[in-house]
mmCIF file of the N, C-alpha and C atoms, coordinates in Angstrom:
data_MODEL
# 
_entry.id   MODEL 
# 
loop_
_atom_site.group_PDB 
_atom_site.id 
_atom_site.type_symbol 
_atom_site.label_atom_id 
_atom_site.label_alt_id 
_atom_site.label_comp_id 
_atom_site.label_asym_id 
_atom_site.label_entity_id 
_atom_site.label_seq_id 
_atom_site.pdbx_PDB_ins_code 
_atom_site.Cartn_x 
_atom_site.Cartn_y 
_atom_site.Cartn_z 
_atom_site.occupancy 
_atom_site.B_iso_or_equiv 
_atom_site.pdbx_formal_charge 
_atom_site.auth_seq_id 
_atom_site.auth_comp_id 
_atom_site.auth_asym_id 
_atom_site.auth_atom_id 
_atom_site.pdbx_PDB_model_num 
ATOM 1   N N  . MET A 1 1  ? -3.086  -7.908  -23.010 1.00 0.00 ? 1  MET A N  1 
ATOM 2   C CA . MET A 1 1  ? -1.773  -7.914  -22.372 1.00 0.00 ? 1  MET A CA 1 
ATOM 3   C C  . MET A 1 1  ? -1.509  -6.601  -21.645 1.00 0.00 ? 1  MET A C  1 
ATOM 4   N N  . GLY A 1 2  ? -2.091  -5.528  -22.118 1.00 0.00 ? 2  GLY A N  1 
ATOM 5   C CA . GLY A 1 2  ? -1.873  -4.218  -21.493 1.00 0.00 ? 2  GLY A CA 1 
ATOM 6   C C  . GLY A 1 2  ? -2.357  -4.163  -20.061 1.00 0.00 ? 2  GLY A C  1 
ATOM 7   N N  . ASN A 1 3  ? -3.529  -4.725  -19.809 1.00 0.00 ? 3  ASN A N  1 
ATOM 8   C CA . ASN A 1 3  ? -4.092  -4.741  -18.448 1.00 0.00 ? 3  ASN A CA 1 
ATOM 9   C C  . ASN A 1 3  ? -3.243  -5.572  -17.521 1.00 0.00 ? 3  ASN A C  1 
ATOM 10  N N  . LEU A 1 4  ? -2.735  -6.670  -18.042 1.00 0.00 ? 4  LEU A N  1 
ATOM 11  C CA . LEU A 1 4  ? -1.909  -7.558  -17.192 1.00 0.00 ? 4  LEU A CA 1 
ATOM 12  C C  . LEU A 1 4  ? -0.615  -6.847  -16.744 1.00 0.00 ? 4  LEU A C  1 
ATOM 13  N N  . VAL A 1 5  ? 0.019   -6.177  -17.675 1.00 0.00 ? 5  VAL A N  1 
ATOM 14  C CA . VAL A 1 5  ? 1.264   -5.413  -17.335 1.00 0.00 ? 5  VAL A CA 1 
ATOM 15  C C  . VAL A 1 5  ? 0.936   -4.314  -16.351 1.00 0.00 ? 5  VAL A C  1 
ATOM 16  N N  . HIS A 1 6  ? -0.161  -3.590  -16.633 1.00 0.00 ? 6  HIS A N  1 
ATOM 17  C CA . HIS A 1 6  ? -0.564  -2.502  -15.743 1.00 0.00 ? 6  HIS A CA 1 
ATOM 18  C C  . HIS A 1 6  ? -0.827  -3.025  -14.311 1.00 0.00 ? 6  HIS A C  1 
ATOM 19  N N  . ASN A 1 7  ? -1.548  -4.136  -14.242 1.00 0.00 ? 7  ASN A N  1 
ATOM 20  C CA . ASN A 1 7  ? -1.900  -4.704  -12.924 1.00 0.00 ? 7  ASN A CA 1 
ATOM 21  C C  . ASN A 1 7  ? -0.630  -5.128  -12.136 1.00 0.00 ? 7  ASN A C  1 
ATOM 22  N N  . GLU A 1 8  ? 0.317   -5.735  -12.854 1.00 0.00 ? 8  GLU A N  1 
ATOM 23  C CA . GLU A 1 8  ? 1.521   -6.210  -12.175 1.00 0.00 ? 8  GLU A CA 1 
ATOM 24  C C  . GLU A 1 8  ? 2.358   -5.021  -11.702 1.00 0.00 ? 8  GLU A C  1 
ATOM 25  N N  . LYS A 1 9  ? 2.421   -3.946  -12.487 1.00 0.00 ? 9  LYS A N  1 
ATOM 26  C CA . LYS A 1 9  ? 3.121   -2.745  -12.051 1.00 0.00 ? 9  LYS A CA 1 
ATOM 27  C C  . LYS A 1 9  ? 2.443   -2.131  -10.802 1.00 0.00 ? 9  LYS A C  1 
ATOM 28  N N  . GLN A 1 10 ? 1.126   -2.104  -10.813 1.00 0.00 ? 10 GLN A N  1 
ATOM 29  C CA . GLN A 1 10 ? 0.374   -1.575  -9.673  1.00 0.00 ? 10 GLN A CA 1 
ATOM 30  C C  . GLN A 1 10 ? 0.621   -2.420  -8.413  1.00 0.00 ? 10 GLN A C  1 
ATOM 31  N N  . LYS A 1 11 ? 0.638   -3.749  -8.587  1.00 0.00 ? 11 LYS A N  1 
ATOM 32  C CA . LYS A 1 11 ? 0.861   -4.643  -7.430  1.00 0.00 ? 11 LYS A CA 1 
ATOM 33  C C  . LYS A 1 11 ? 2.265   -4.460  -6.869  1.00 0.00 ? 11 LYS A C  1 
ATOM 34  N N  . LEU A 1 12 ? 3.247   -4.271  -7.779  1.00 0.00 ? 12 LEU A N  1 
ATOM 35  C CA . LEU A 1 12 ? 4.628   -4.072  -7.282  1.00 0.00 ? 12 LEU A CA 1 
ATOM 36  C C  . LEU A 1 12 ? 4.751   -2.738  -6.551  1.00 0.00 ? 12 LEU A C  1 
ATOM 37  N N  . HIS A 1 13 ? 4.096   -1.682  -7.065  1.00 0.00 ? 13 HIS A N  1 
ATOM 38  C CA . HIS A 1 13 ? 4.119   -0.399  -6.424  1.00 0.00 ? 13 HIS A CA 1 
ATOM 39  C C  . HIS A 1 13 ? 3.409   -0.489  -5.037  1.00 0.00 ? 13 HIS A C  1 
ATOM 40  N N  . ALA A 1 14 ? 2.313   -1.199  -4.966  1.00 0.00 ? 14 ALA A N  1 
ATOM 41  C CA . ALA A 1 14 ? 1.596   -1.359  -3.694  1.00 0.00 ? 14 ALA A CA 1 
ATOM 42  C C  . ALA A 1 14 ? 2.445   -2.144  -2.688  1.00 0.00 ? 14 ALA A C  1 
ATOM 43  N N  . THR A 1 15 ? 3.170   -3.166  -3.175  1.00 0.00 ? 15 THR A N  1 
ATOM 44  C CA . THR A 1 15 ? 4.038   -3.922  -2.306  1.00 0.00 ? 15 THR A CA 1 
ATOM 45  C C  . THR A 1 15 ? 5.186   -3.096  -1.741  1.00 0.00 ? 15 THR A C  1 
ATOM 46  N N  . PHE A 1 16 ? 5.728   -2.219  -2.601  1.00 0.00 ? 16 PHE A N  1 
ATOM 47  C CA . PHE A 1 16 ? 6.787   -1.313  -2.158  1.00 0.00 ? 16 PHE A CA 1 
ATOM 48  C C  . PHE A 1 16 ? 6.268   -0.387  -1.067  1.00 0.00 ? 16 PHE A C  1 
ATOM 49  N N  . LEU A 1 17 ? 5.098   0.200   -1.285  1.00 0.00 ? 17 LEU A N  1 
ATOM 50  C CA . LEU A 1 17 ? 4.530   1.132   -0.286  1.00 0.00 ? 17 LEU A CA 1 
ATOM 51  C C  . LEU A 1 17 ? 4.194   0.395   0.976   1.00 0.00 ? 17 LEU A C  1 
ATOM 52  N N  . ASN A 1 18 ? 3.691   -0.831  0.878   1.00 0.00 ? 18 ASN A N  1 
ATOM 53  C CA . ASN A 1 18 ? 3.353   -1.594  2.081   1.00 0.00 ? 18 ASN A CA 1 
ATOM 54  C C  . ASN A 1 18 ? 4.624   -1.961  2.878   1.00 0.00 ? 18 ASN A C  1 
ATOM 55  N N  . ASN A 1 19 ? 5.708   -2.254  2.172   1.00 0.00 ? 19 ASN A N  1 
ATOM 56  C CA . ASN A 1 19 ? 6.985   -2.533  2.860   1.00 0.00 ? 19 ASN A CA 1 
ATOM 57  C C  . ASN A 1 19 ? 7.498   -1.279  3.569   1.00 0.00 ? 19 ASN A C  1 
ATOM 58  N N  . LEU A 1 20 ? 7.335   -0.110  2.954   1.00 0.00 ? 20 LEU A N  1 
ATOM 59  C CA . LEU A 1 20 ? 7.668   1.146   3.619   1.00 0.00 ? 20 LEU A CA 1 
ATOM 60  C C  . LEU A 1 20 ? 6.816   1.340   4.890   1.00 0.00 ? 20 LEU A C  1 
ATOM 61  N N  . ALA A 1 21 ? 5.565   0.949   4.797   1.00 0.00 ? 21 ALA A N  1 
ATOM 62  C CA . ALA A 1 21 ? 4.654   1.072   5.973   1.00 0.00 ? 21 ALA A CA 1 
ATOM 63  C C  . ALA A 1 21 ? 5.164   0.210   7.108   1.00 0.00 ? 21 ALA A C  1 
ATOM 64  N N  . VAL A 1 22 ? 5.545   -1.017  6.790   1.00 0.00 ? 22 VAL A N  1 
ATOM 65  C CA . VAL A 1 22 ? 6.043   -1.894  7.840   1.00 0.00 ? 22 VAL A CA 1 
ATOM 66  C C  . VAL A 1 22 ? 7.322   -1.332  8.449   1.00 0.00 ? 22 VAL A C  1 
ATOM 67  N N  . ALA A 1 23 ? 8.228   -0.814  7.600   1.00 0.00 ? 23 ALA A N  1 
ATOM 68  C CA . ALA A 1 23 ? 9.475   -0.236  8.084   1.00 0.00 ? 23 ALA A CA 1 
ATOM 69  C C  . ALA A 1 23 ? 9.209   0.967   8.998   1.00 0.00 ? 23 ALA A C  1 
ATOM 70  N N  . ALA A 1 24 ? 8.215   1.781   8.656   1.00 0.00 ? 24 ALA A N  1 
ATOM 71  C CA . ALA A 1 24 ? 7.905   2.955   9.469   1.00 0.00 ? 24 ALA A CA 1 
ATOM 72  C C  . ALA A 1 24 ? 7.361   2.541   10.849  1.00 0.00 ? 24 ALA A C  1 
ATOM 73  N N  . VAL A 1 25 ? 6.497   1.555   10.867  1.00 0.00 ? 25 VAL A N  1 
ATOM 74  C CA . VAL A 1 25 ? 5.918   1.121   12.125  1.00 0.00 ? 25 VAL A CA 1 
ATOM 75  C C  . VAL A 1 25 ? 6.994   0.459   13.000  1.00 0.00 ? 25 VAL A C  1 
ATOM 76  N N  . VAL A 1 26 ? 7.780   -0.422  12.383  1.00 0.00 ? 26 VAL A N  1 
ATOM 77  C CA . VAL A 1 26 ? 8.830   -1.080  13.162  1.00 0.00 ? 26 VAL A CA 1 
ATOM 78  C C  . VAL A 1 26 ? 9.860   -0.066  13.648  1.00 0.00 ? 26 VAL A C  1 
ATOM 79  N N  . GLY A 1 27 ? 10.212  0.892   12.774  1.00 0.00 ? 27 GLY A N  1 
ATOM 80  C CA . GLY A 1 27 ? 11.152  1.945   13.192  1.00 0.00 ? 27 GLY A CA 1 
ATOM 81  C C  . GLY A 1 27 ? 10.606  2.763   14.339  1.00 0.00 ? 27 GLY A C  1 
ATOM 82  N N  . GLY A 1 28 ? 9.339   3.074   14.302  1.00 0.00 ? 28 GLY A N  1 
ATOM 83  C CA . GLY A 1 28 ? 8.724   3.837   15.382  1.00 0.00 ? 28 GLY A CA 1 
ATOM 84  C C  . GLY A 1 28 ? 8.680   3.052   16.678  1.00 0.00 ? 28 GLY A C  1 
ATOM 85  N N  . LEU A 1 29 ? 8.586   1.746   16.615  1.00 0.00 ? 29 LEU A N  1 
ATOM 86  C CA . LEU A 1 29 ? 8.557   0.918   17.821  1.00 0.00 ? 29 LEU A CA 1 
ATOM 87  C C  . LEU A 1 29 ? 9.960   0.640   18.363  1.00 0.00 ? 29 LEU A C  1 
ATOM 88  N N  . ILE A 1 30 ? 10.945  0.547   17.491  1.00 0.00 ? 30 ILE A N  1 
ATOM 89  C CA . ILE A 1 30 ? 12.290  0.204   17.892  1.00 0.00 ? 30 ILE A CA 1 
ATOM 90  C C  . ILE A 1 30 ? 13.099  1.431   18.304  1.00 0.00 ? 30 ILE A C  1 
ATOM 91  N N  . ALA A 1 31 ? 12.825  2.567   17.676  1.00 0.00 ? 31 ALA A N  1 
ATOM 92  C CA . ALA A 1 31 ? 13.640  3.780   17.952  1.00 0.00 ? 31 ALA A CA 1 
ATOM 93  C C  . ALA A 1 31 ? 13.718  4.147   19.440  1.00 0.00 ? 31 ALA A C  1 
ATOM 94  N N  . PRO A 1 32 ? 12.622  4.057   20.209  1.00 0.00 ? 32 PRO A N  1 
ATOM 95  C CA . PRO A 1 32 ? 12.745  4.397   21.643  1.00 0.00 ? 32 PRO A CA 1 
ATOM 96  C C  . PRO A 1 32 ? 13.714  3.488   22.409  1.00 0.00 ? 32 PRO A C  1 
ATOM 97  N N  . MET A 1 33 ? 13.961  2.304   21.925  1.00 0.00 ? 33 MET A N  1 
ATOM 98  C CA . MET A 1 33 ? 14.876  1.406   22.620  1.00 0.00 ? 33 MET A CA 1 
ATOM 99  C C  . MET A 1 33 ? 16.336  1.912   22.603  1.00 0.00 ? 33 MET A C  1 
ATOM 100 N N  . PHE A 1 34 ? 16.626  2.748   21.574  1.00 0.00 ? 34 PHE A N  1 
ATOM 101 C CA . PHE A 1 34 ? 17.981  3.254   21.449  1.00 0.00 ? 34 PHE A CA 1 
ATOM 102 C C  . PHE A 1 34 ? 18.113  4.698   21.924  1.00 0.00 ? 34 PHE A C  1 
ATOM 103 N N  . ASP A 1 35 ? 17.093  5.214   22.571  1.00 0.00 ? 35 ASP A N  1 
ATOM 104 C CA . ASP A 1 35 ? 17.108  6.583   23.079  1.00 0.00 ? 35 ASP A CA 1 
ATOM 105 C C  . ASP A 1 35 ? 17.981  6.675   24.323  1.00 0.00 ? 35 ASP A C  1 
ATOM 106 N N  . ARG A 1 36 ? 19.149  7.289   24.180  1.00 0.00 ? 36 ARG A N  1 
ATOM 107 C CA . ARG A 1 36 ? 20.047  7.421   25.315  1.00 0.00 ? 36 ARG A CA 1 
ATOM 108 C C  . ARG A 1 36 ? 19.966  8.788   25.977  1.00 0.00 ? 36 ARG A C  1 
ATOM 109 N N  . GLY A 1 37 ? 19.203  9.702   25.366  1.00 0.00 ? 37 GLY A N  1 
ATOM 110 C CA . GLY A 1 37 ? 19.131  11.038  25.905  1.00 0.00 ? 37 GLY A CA 1 
ATOM 111 C C  . GLY A 1 37 ? 18.177  11.184  27.059  1.00 0.00 ? 37 GLY A C  1 
ATOM 112 N N  . GLY A 1 38 ? 17.363  10.179  27.304  1.00 0.00 ? 38 GLY A N  1 
ATOM 113 C CA . GLY A 1 38 ? 16.417  10.267  28.412  1.00 0.00 ? 38 GLY A CA 1 
ATOM 114 C C  . GLY A 1 38 ? 15.363  11.359  28.196  1.00 0.00 ? 38 GLY A C  1 
ATOM 115 N N  . LEU A 1 39 ? 14.810  11.401  27.007  1.00 0.00 ? 39 LEU A N  1 
ATOM 116 C CA . LEU A 1 39 ? 13.813  12.435  26.689  1.00 0.00 ? 39 LEU A CA 1 
ATOM 117 C C  . LEU A 1 39 ? 12.470  12.208  27.356  1.00 0.00 ? 39 LEU A C  1 
ATOM 118 N N  . GLY A 1 40 ? 12.246  11.024  27.883  1.00 0.00 ? 40 GLY A N  1 
ATOM 119 C CA . GLY A 1 40 ? 11.025  10.795  28.661  1.00 0.00 ? 40 GLY A CA 1 
ATOM 120 C C  . GLY A 1 40 ? 9.938   10.041  27.889  1.00 0.00 ? 40 GLY A C  1 
ATOM 121 N N  . SER A 1 41 ? 8.878   9.793   28.580  1.00 0.00 ? 41 SER A N  1 
ATOM 122 C CA . SER A 1 41 ? 7.804   8.963   28.019  1.00 0.00 ? 41 SER A CA 1 
ATOM 123 C C  . SER A 1 41 ? 7.043   9.679   26.904  1.00 0.00 ? 41 SER A C  1 
ATOM 124 N N  . LEU A 1 42 ? 7.033   10.996  26.905  1.00 0.00 ? 42 LEU A N  1 
ATOM 125 C CA . LEU A 1 42 ? 6.338   11.740  25.843  1.00 0.00 ? 42 LEU A CA 1 
ATOM 126 C C  . LEU A 1 42 ? 7.043   11.528  24.525  1.00 0.00 ? 42 LEU A C  1 
ATOM 127 N N  . SER A 1 43 ? 8.372   11.506  24.553  1.00 0.00 ? 43 SER A N  1 
ATOM 128 C CA . SER A 1 43 ? 9.144   11.244  23.332  1.00 0.00 ? 43 SER A CA 1 
ATOM 129 C C  . SER A 1 43 ? 8.913   9.825   22.811  1.00 0.00 ? 43 SER A C  1 
ATOM 130 N N  . ILE A 1 44 ? 8.841   8.913   23.751  1.00 0.00 ? 44 ILE A N  1 
ATOM 131 C CA . ILE A 1 44 ? 8.608   7.480   23.385  1.00 0.00 ? 44 ILE A CA 1 
ATOM 132 C C  . ILE A 1 44 ? 7.252   7.354   22.747  1.00 0.00 ? 44 ILE A C  1 
ATOM 133 N N  . ALA A 1 45 ? 6.240   7.955   23.366  1.00 0.00 ? 45 ALA A N  1 
ATOM 134 C CA . ALA A 1 45 ? 4.874   7.867   22.783  1.00 0.00 ? 45 ALA A CA 1 
ATOM 135 C C  . ALA A 1 45 ? 4.810   8.608   21.462  1.00 0.00 ? 45 ALA A C  1 
ATOM 136 N N  . GLY A 1 46 ? 5.527   9.693   21.297  1.00 0.00 ? 46 GLY A N  1 
ATOM 137 C CA . GLY A 1 46 ? 5.561   10.419  20.036  1.00 0.00 ? 46 GLY A CA 1 
ATOM 138 C C  . GLY A 1 46 ? 6.197   9.636   18.928  1.00 0.00 ? 46 GLY A C  1 
ATOM 139 N N  . SER A 1 47 ? 7.277   8.930   19.279  1.00 0.00 ? 47 SER A N  1 
ATOM 140 C CA . SER A 1 47 ? 7.964   8.095   18.283  1.00 0.00 ? 47 SER A CA 1 
ATOM 141 C C  . SER A 1 47 ? 7.077   6.942   17.816  1.00 0.00 ? 47 SER A C  1 
ATOM 142 N N  . ILE A 1 48 ? 6.405   6.296   18.747  1.00 0.00 ? 48 ILE A N  1 
ATOM 143 C CA . ILE A 1 48 ? 5.540   5.186   18.409  1.00 0.00 ? 48 ILE A CA 1 
ATOM 144 C C  . ILE A 1 48 ? 4.329   5.686   17.593  1.00 0.00 ? 48 ILE A C  1 
ATOM 145 N N  . ALA A 1 49 ? 3.753   6.793   18.036  1.00 0.00 ? 49 ALA A N  1 
ATOM 146 C CA . ALA A 1 49 ? 2.586   7.320   17.324  1.00 0.00 ? 49 ALA A CA 1 
ATOM 147 C C  . ALA A 1 49 ? 2.949   7.807   15.920  1.00 0.00 ? 49 ALA A C  1 
ATOM 148 N N  . SER A 1 50 ? 4.084   8.452   15.776  1.00 0.00 ? 50 SER A N  1 
ATOM 149 C CA . SER A 1 50 ? 4.469   8.913   14.443  1.00 0.00 ? 50 SER A CA 1 
ATOM 150 C C  . SER A 1 50 ? 4.766   7.712   13.515  1.00 0.00 ? 50 SER A C  1 
ATOM 151 N N  . GLY A 1 51 ? 5.384   6.692   14.038  1.00 0.00 ? 51 GLY A N  1 
ATOM 152 C CA . GLY A 1 51 ? 5.623   5.502   13.232  1.00 0.00 ? 51 GLY A CA 1 
ATOM 153 C C  . GLY A 1 51 ? 4.347   4.859   12.743  1.00 0.00 ? 51 GLY A C  1 
ATOM 154 N N  . ILE A 1 52 ? 3.346   4.825   13.641  1.00 0.00 ? 52 ILE A N  1 
ATOM 155 C CA . ILE A 1 52 ? 2.048   4.227   13.270  1.00 0.00 ? 52 ILE A CA 1 
ATOM 156 C C  . ILE A 1 52 ? 1.338   5.092   12.253  1.00 0.00 ? 52 ILE A C  1 
ATOM 157 N N  . VAL A 1 53 ? 1.385   6.436   12.425  1.00 0.00 ? 53 VAL A N  1 
ATOM 158 C CA . VAL A 1 53 ? 0.710   7.327   11.499  1.00 0.00 ? 53 VAL A CA 1 
ATOM 159 C C  . VAL A 1 53 ? 1.352   7.262   10.128  1.00 0.00 ? 53 VAL A C  1 
ATOM 160 N N  . VAL A 1 54 ? 2.689   7.354   10.101  1.00 0.00 ? 54 VAL A N  1 
ATOM 161 C CA . VAL A 1 54 ? 3.372   7.312   8.781   1.00 0.00 ? 54 VAL A CA 1 
ATOM 162 C C  . VAL A 1 54 ? 3.166   5.953   8.110   1.00 0.00 ? 54 VAL A C  1 
ATOM 163 N N  . GLY A 1 55 ? 3.203   4.868   8.918   1.00 0.00 ? 55 GLY A N  1 
ATOM 164 C CA . GLY A 1 55 ? 2.933   3.549   8.358   1.00 0.00 ? 55 GLY A CA 1 
ATOM 165 C C  . GLY A 1 55 ? 1.536   3.447   7.813   1.00 0.00 ? 55 GLY A C  1 
ATOM 166 N N  . GLY A 1 56 ? 0.565   4.032   8.517   1.00 0.00 ? 56 GLY A N  1 
ATOM 167 C CA . GLY A 1 56 ? -0.839  4.000   8.034   1.00 0.00 ? 56 GLY A CA 1 
ATOM 168 C C  . GLY A 1 56 ? -0.977  4.787   6.745   1.00 0.00 ? 56 GLY A C  1 
ATOM 169 N N  . LEU A 1 57 ? -0.259  5.890   6.596   1.00 0.00 ? 57 LEU A N  1 
ATOM 170 C CA . LEU A 1 57 ? -0.319  6.652   5.364   1.00 0.00 ? 57 LEU A CA 1 
ATOM 171 C C  . LEU A 1 57 ? 0.271   5.877   4.195   1.00 0.00 ? 57 LEU A C  1 
ATOM 172 N N  . PHE A 1 58 ? 1.406   5.236   4.432   1.00 0.00 ? 58 PHE A N  1 
ATOM 173 C CA . PHE A 1 58 ? 1.974   4.402   3.359   1.00 0.00 ? 58 PHE A CA 1 
ATOM 174 C C  . PHE A 1 58 ? 1.050   3.250   2.987   1.00 0.00 ? 58 PHE A C  1 
ATOM 175 N N  . HIS A 1 59 ? 0.442   2.659   3.982   1.00 0.00 ? 59 HIS A N  1 
ATOM 176 C CA . HIS A 1 59 ? -0.491  1.546   3.720   1.00 0.00 ? 59 HIS A CA 1 
ATOM 177 C C  . HIS A 1 59 ? -1.723  2.037   2.955   1.00 0.00 ? 59 HIS A C  1 
ATOM 178 N N  . ALA A 1 60 ? -2.219  3.205   3.294   1.00 0.00 ? 60 ALA A N  1 
ATOM 179 C CA . ALA A 1 60 ? -3.335  3.796   2.522   1.00 0.00 ? 60 ALA A CA 1 
ATOM 180 C C  . ALA A 1 60 ? -2.939  4.018   1.080   1.00 0.00 ? 60 ALA A C  1 
ATOM 181 N N  . GLY A 1 61 ? -1.717  4.453   0.870   1.00 0.00 ? 61 GLY A N  1 
ATOM 182 C CA . GLY A 1 61 ? -1.228  4.638   -0.515  1.00 0.00 ? 61 GLY A CA 1 
ATOM 183 C C  . GLY A 1 61 ? -1.166  3.303   -1.256  1.00 0.00 ? 61 GLY A C  1 
ATOM 184 N N  . ALA A 1 62 ? -0.787  2.248   -0.528  1.00 0.00 ? 62 ALA A N  1 
ATOM 185 C CA . ALA A 1 62 ? -0.757  0.907   -1.181  1.00 0.00 ? 62 ALA A CA 1 
ATOM 186 C C  . ALA A 1 62 ? -2.165  0.474   -1.573  1.00 0.00 ? 62 ALA A C  1 
ATOM 187 N N  . LEU A 1 63 ? -3.130  0.701   -0.681  1.00 0.00 ? 63 LEU A N  1 
ATOM 188 C CA . LEU A 1 63 ? -4.501  0.333   -0.995  1.00 0.00 ? 63 LEU A CA 1 
ATOM 189 C C  . LEU A 1 63 ? -5.033  1.158   -2.161  1.00 0.00 ? 63 LEU A C  1 
ATOM 190 N N  . TRP A 1 64 ? -4.629  2.416   -2.229  1.00 0.00 ? 64 TRP A N  1 
ATOM 191 C CA . TRP A 1 64 ? -5.058  3.272   -3.347  1.00 0.00 ? 64 TRP A CA 1 
ATOM 192 C C  . TRP A 1 64 ? -4.490  2.769   -4.650  1.00 0.00 ? 64 TRP A C  1 
ATOM 193 N N  . CYS A 1 65 ? -3.263  2.260   -4.632  1.00 0.00 ? 65 CYS A N  1 
ATOM 194 C CA . CYS A 1 65 ? -2.689  1.669   -5.868  1.00 0.00 ? 65 CYS A CA 1 
ATOM 195 C C  . CYS A 1 65 ? -3.477  0.428   -6.272  1.00 0.00 ? 65 CYS A C  1 
ATOM 196 N N  . LEU A 1 66 ? -3.868  -0.395  -5.347  1.00 0.00 ? 66 LEU A N  1 
ATOM 197 C CA . LEU A 1 66 ? -4.600  -1.610  -5.679  1.00 0.00 ? 66 LEU A CA 1 
ATOM 198 C C  . LEU A 1 66 ? -6.005  -1.298  -6.187  1.00 0.00 ? 66 LEU A C  1 
ATOM 199 N N  . ALA A 1 67 ? -6.552  -0.163  -5.826  1.00 0.00 ? 67 ALA A N  1 
ATOM 200 C CA . ALA A 1 67 ? -7.865  0.190   -6.282  1.00 0.00 ? 67 ALA A CA 1 
ATOM 201 C C  . ALA A 1 67 ? -7.849  0.508   -7.801  1.00 0.00 ? 67 ALA A C  1 
ATOM 202 N N  . ASP A 1 68 ? -6.677  0.738   -8.339  1.00 0.00 ? 68 ASP A N  1 
ATOM 203 C CA . ASP A 1 68 ? -6.551  1.062   -9.750  1.00 0.00 ? 68 ASP A CA 1 
ATOM 204 C C  . ASP A 1 68 ? -6.321  -0.141  -10.625 1.00 0.00 ? 68 ASP A C  1 
ATOM 205 N N  . LEU A 1 69 ? -6.476  -1.355  -10.072 1.00 0.00 ? 69 LEU A N  1 
ATOM 206 C CA . LEU A 1 69 ? -6.311  -2.545  -10.898 1.00 0.00 ? 69 LEU A CA 1 
ATOM 207 C C  . LEU A 1 69 ? -7.428  -2.631  -11.920 1.00 0.00 ? 69 LEU A C  1 
ATOM 208 N N  . LYS A 1 70 ? -7.050  -3.100  -13.121 1.00 0.00 ? 70 LYS A N  1 
ATOM 209 C CA . LYS A 1 70 ? -8.017  -3.210  -14.210 1.00 0.00 ? 70 LYS A CA 1 
ATOM 210 C C  . LYS A 1 70 ? -8.405  -4.664  -14.423 1.00 0.00 ? 70 LYS A C  1 
ATOM 211 N N  . GLU A 1 71 ? -9.665  -4.862  -14.791 1.00 0.00 ? 71 GLU A N  1 
ATOM 212 C CA . GLU A 1 71 ? -10.191 -6.191  -15.013 1.00 0.00 ? 71 GLU A CA 1 
ATOM 213 C C  . GLU A 1 71 ? -9.704  -6.745  -16.340 1.00 0.00 ? 71 GLU A C  1 
ATOM 214 N N  . ASP A 1 72 ? -9.279  -8.002  -16.328 1.00 0.00 ? 72 ASP A N  1 
ATOM 215 C CA . ASP A 1 72 ? -8.901  -8.661  -17.593 1.00 0.00 ? 72 ASP A CA 1 
ATOM 216 C C  . ASP A 1 72 ? -10.128 -9.095  -18.344 1.00 0.00 ? 72 ASP A C  1 
ATOM 217 N N  . CYS A 1 73 ? -10.052 -8.884  -19.644 1.00 0.00 ? 73 CYS A N  1 
ATOM 218 C CA . CYS A 1 73 ? -11.168 -9.327  -20.517 1.00 0.00 ? 73 CYS A CA 1 
ATOM 219 C C  . CYS A 1 73 ? -10.689 -10.620 -21.194 1.00 0.00 ? 73 CYS A C  1 
ATOM 220 N N  . PRO A 1 74 ? -11.280 -11.784 -20.863 1.00 0.00 ? 74 PRO A N  1 
ATOM 221 C CA . PRO A 1 74 ? -10.773 -13.034 -21.421 1.00 0.00 ? 74 PRO A CA 1 
ATOM 222 C C  . PRO A 1 74 ? -11.080 -13.216 -22.908 1.00 0.00 ? 74 PRO A C  1 
ATOM 223 N N  . HIS A 1 75 ? -11.902 -12.374 -23.465 1.00 0.00 ? 75 HIS A N  1 
ATOM 224 C CA . HIS A 1 75 ? -12.301 -12.562 -24.865 1.00 0.00 ? 75 HIS A CA 1 
ATOM 225 C C  . HIS A 1 75 ? -11.411 -11.834 -25.833 1.00 0.00 ? 75 HIS A C  1 
ATOM 226 N N  . THR A 1 76 ? -10.345 -11.187 -25.389 1.00 0.00 ? 76 THR A N  1 
ATOM 227 C CA . THR A 1 76 ? -9.495  -10.462 -26.322 1.00 0.00 ? 76 THR A CA 1 
ATOM 228 C C  . THR A 1 76 ? -8.180  -11.138 -26.543 1.00 0.00 ? 76 THR A C  1 
# 
C-alpha cells in the first residue's frame, strides 16, 4: 500500500507542475495581446520565449516527479 500512496502523490505533484507549465506557455502567448505600451516586437518575442522556457522547466519538473514512481509488488 505504501508504493501505491507514494505513486499517487507523485502523479498529483506532476499534474500540478504540468498545469503550471501550460499556464506559463499560455500566459506567454496571450500577454503580448494586452500590451498597450507599444514596446515592440522584441518585447513580444521575449514574452513568448520566456513563457515557453518557464513552461518547459515546469514540464521537466513534472517528468522528474514521474521518474520517481515505484513499482508495485503484487506478491505482498
